[in-house]
N, C-alpha and C positions, 0 to 999 in steps of 0.2 A: 504494498499501500504507500508507504514511503516514497518505494522506487518511483512508483507513478507519478507522483506529486512532486517528485524531484525533477522525471521527464518532463513534466507540463511546465515548469518553472524554467528549465532550460530553453525548451520551445518558446515560452512566452519571451527568455531575454532575448534570445537569437531575432525576436520578429523585433523587438524595441529595437536592437542594435541595426538590423537593415532600414527599419522606418526612418531611425535617426540618419543614417547615411544616406536614403532617398533624400531625405532633405536637406543635407546640407549639400549632394550634388544639384537638386535642382534649384537652391540658392545660388550656388555659384555659376549655373547655365542663366538662369534670370538676372541676377543683381553683379553680375560680373562687371567690372569697370571696363567699359568701351572708351579703349584709350584714344583712339584716333577721333569719335567723337568728341571725347573732352578736349583735347588737344585743339580742336577747332572753334569748341565753344570758348576756351581761355583766351582765343586769340594767337595761338602758339604756330610757330613755323611747322609743317609737317613735310615730313620727308620720307621718300617712298625709292626704293632701289625696284627701277622696273629690268627684269632680264628678257632679252627674246631669243628663245634656243629652239634649236632640232634635235628631237628625239635627246640622246645623251651629249649632244655639243652645244655650248653657249654660243652664240653669234655676238651678241653686245650687250652691254648695260647702259641705262640711263638713270642718274641721279634725279627726280623730280622733287624740286622746292617749292613749296606754297605757302604764301604767307595770306593768313584768312581774312585778315584786316586789310590789307593794301589790295587783295584780289589780284596779287602778281604772281606769277611764277618764273623758276629757270629750270633748265635742264641740262644735265653735264653728263656727256658722252665720253664713256668709257670702254676702251675696245678689247676683245678677247686676249689679244697680244701682249697687253700690259705685263710688264716683265717685272717682278718683285721675289724676294727670298719667301721661297714658301717653306715653313718649320717643318711640318711632317714629313717632306721630303730631302729635306736638309740641302738644298741646291736652287738656283735661280730659275725659275719656270714662268711662263704665262698664267695669268690668274684664273683663267679656264680650267685648269686641271682641278682646282676647287669645286666646278660644279658638277654635281650629282643630281638628278631630278629626282626631288621629292624629299633631299635634303639638303636645304640652301643656308643653313646656318654657317659652316667653314666658310663660304665664301661670301656671306654677308659681313661677317666678322674681318674678313681680311680686307674688304673694301673699305670698312668703318676705321681699319688701321691706317689704311694706305691717304685715306682724304682727312684722318684726324676729326672725325664727326660720329656722332652716335645716328646710326639713319634704322628707326624702329620696325618699319614695314617693308615687307618686299610681295613684288607680283611677277610672277615667271608665266610669262606666254609661251607655248610650243606655235613655231610657224603654222601648223596648218590650222590652228586654233585662230589665228591672228584671222586667217581668211573667216573662218565661220562667224566670229564676231562682227567684222566688218559685215559680212552678208546680213545678220543679224539687226544691225543698226541701218540696213538699206545703205548700204557705200559710203565712204567720208570725201570731202573736199581736196582737192589737192591742185596748187597752182605749180605749172610744169611749165619753165620759161622756154624750151626747146623740144620739138618733138623728137622720140627715141624710136629708132629701128635697129636694132640690135643682135649679134648671137650670144647669150649666156648660157651654159651648163648645157649646149646643145639643145637651146629652145630658144625661138625667137621671141624679141621681145619689143612689143608694139605699144606705146603710149602717145596718145595724144598732146599737145600744145594747149596752154590755156590754163582757165581755172576748170577742171574737169571732177565729175564724181567717178571716183573709182570702185569697184566691187573687190572683194576681198580676193582673189587672184591677182588682180591687177595692182593691189597694193601692195601685195609680197612681192611680185616683180618688181614694184617701185623702189621698195626697201632693197632688196637683195641684189638687183642686177650691177653688175660693172663694165665701163668702157677701156678700152686701151686708153692710156694716156691721161687718163683723168685723176684728177687732184685728190686727195685725199679730203680735203676740207668739202669736196661736193659731197661725196659718200656719206660722210658724218652728216653735212647738212639733211639731205634726203631723212636720214634714218630717224633726225630729232624731229623733220616736219611731220612724220609719221605720228610721235605722241602728240606733238601740239596739235594735227588733225582730228586725231582721235579722241583727245579730250575735249576739243572744240566742239565736235559731233554729239559727244554724252552731255554737252550742256546744252545744247538747243532744247528749247521747251517740251516740245513732240516726243523728241527722243529719249528726255530725261524721264519724262513721264511715264512712257512706254517701259524702260528699261526697270522702273521698279512696280510694274506688275508683278503678279506671283510669277507666272510663267518665264516669261523672258528674263525676270532677275536670275530664275534658279539655273537656266540656262547659260546665261553671263557667268556665273559662279563656277560651273561646270567647264570652262574654258580656262580657266586660271586655275594657278596653284599659290595660294597667298597664306600670310599667318594674320591677316586683317581678317575680323571676324564677319559674319554675314550684316548684322547690324551696322557694324562700321561702313560695310563696303557703302551698304543703303547710302550712308551719311556722306560717304565721299562721293558717290554717285549725286547725289542733292546739291552737293557745294559746286560741284562744277558748273551749274548754271549760274553763276555769279564768279566763275572765273574769266578775266578779260586775258582770252587767249592770243590777242596782238600784240601784248606785253609778255610775251614767254621768252625770257632771254637765254641765250644759247653758251656753254660753255664746252671745253673738250681738253683733252689731256695734252700737252704740248711735249716734246720728248725726241729723243735718238734714237733710230733703230739701229740694234746690234746683234750679231748673228750668236747666238749660245748654243752649242750642241746642234748644229744645223737646224736651228729654228731663229726666226724673224722674232726679235722681242722690242717693243716700243718701253725705254726708259725715261721716266721723266726728268725734265731738267732741274738742278740743282736738288741732285740727289731726292726729290718728292718735294721739294720744299715749296716749289712754285706752285704746284699742284695742290696742296692744301691750301696756301693763299688762294688761288683762285677759287676754289670751292667756296672759303669762307666771303670771299667778297661779294661772289653770285648771291650768298645768303642774305649779306648786308644790304645788297642791292634791292631784293624784291621786300625786304625788312624795310625800306627807308621811304617815307613820303617823298623828300629833296629828290630822291635817286630817280624819278618818275616824273619829274617837273617837266613839261612837253616841251619849255622854253631850251633847258637844259638840254634833253635829249637831240634838238635840233644843231646843236652844235657841232662843226666839223673840226679835227685835229691835225695838226702834221708833228710826228713826233722824229724828232733827229737825235742820232747817237754822238754825243760830243765825247766818248771814250775810245779807248783801244779794245774793249768787252763786245768780241763779235755777237750779234744777234740781237743786242739789246732792246734797238727800238721795236724790233718785231714781237719781244714778248711782252713789252710794256702796251703795244697796241692791242695782245689779247686781254689785257689786265683792263684797259679801257672798253673794249668792246663787251666785255665782260657787265659793264655798268651801262651798257646801252648806247654809248657816243659811237659815232661815226670816225672812223679814221681815214684820210683820203690820203696822206703820204706819208711814208716810210723812208728814212733816208739817212745818210752820215750829215753832223754837220761840217762847217768850214773848217774845222781841225779839230783832233781828237785831244785836246787838252783843256775841256774844260773841267774847271775842279768843283764847282756848285750848279746843280740843275736851275734851269732860269724857265718860267712861264712867261709865256709873251700874249698880251692880248691884242690882237691884230683889226679889231673892228671898234675899238672903242667900249667894250662892255668888259671891265675888268671884273665885275661882281661874278659875272660867268667864270672867268678865268681864274677867280679864286676857288669857286669849287672844283674847277679841274685840278687846281693844286692840292686841295686837300685829301684827294684822293692818296698820294705820293707823300703827304707829309711834307710840303717843298713850301716855303717860307718867300721865296725870291718869285714876285710877281711884279710885273710892268705893264703900261701900255707904249708899244712900239708899233705904230702903224706906217706902212710904206708909202713914201711919198707919191709913187708913180699910182697908186689903189691897185695893183696887181697882185694881191695877197689873196690866192682863194681859201685859207684856213681861218678858222674864226680867233683858234688858238695855236699856238707853236709851241711843243715842250723840247727843250735841249737839254738831253740829259748830261750830267756831269758824273764825274768821279765819287761824287757825295752819295749817289744812287746805287742801292746795292740790289735791284731787281725787286725789291717790293717798297720801299721808302726813302727820302732822303735822311741821312743822318746830319745828326745837327754837331 
């Protein structure tokens, strides 16, 4: 008799334990913090690593940065052949070796280390699923400056010029095709335009409303591998309605190709410090109200290298382009012995020149208008020996 009572007590205890566990799990599911949603509500910058892959091979990555208060964003391109020390292999390798379909944490952590920035979220999209996603939202608009008629991977690629709506297969062609003698920046530009066009399409009222319906949303979720919860993903889709995609600023890794064990690896300038600086400046740009002043963004720059450091003007141009400025001239100064960097206002707008100077913390700013009136740039930057590639040393 006592045994039966004991058995009933144990059964009841087990039942209570299971009920408590069930309640805890239910609470975790329904009341867990929606990190992305809270990030948007607090007005904090959103950081997402977009990965484009093909089966078990990573094609490229984009760090998408978005500021919910300014409604502005930036996208920083990271190629699959970016070279870095892979600790688990104890050798220099391209970071794409860390890509494992379904397990993106090692790759995400490496990217965070390289850019010196926490990136809480990732979205991995397979090439085939990009095609399905674009067809789900009935195509997306891309501006193609010149018609494309080329052979790539034993296929003929045909793309019309102008502002066109591309279906899924055509958009994949647009992302991946390559032409002989095509500059790397053109290939990168297409990949960045893909993400810009996708987010713009998602933000269009009719598409946005459609994607948030149960069936389309579940299909959309099935096309991505992500650590973003369904509720957070819905918040992200809603937020894209307010995103000013026309002000999505681009950035990319600048560096030098080296052959390591018969592999072409891209190693960033200044041992990666310049890369970290560019990502940070891109984040600062989208977070700043002044950085998007329409008057400032119409300013054209002339950047002249007044030192013996090769490529300094070109690298500085990328820095200013990350802030949205137009660089129309990159050249050498009249000599290579400038000790101090000088910012010259060419159009009688000293306030604008001072804003240009603030980016590299240059204190020498003056107005110098040419008497013949033949100056095209609004501001001239002459780089001196005090400029270390980031700021002017005092």
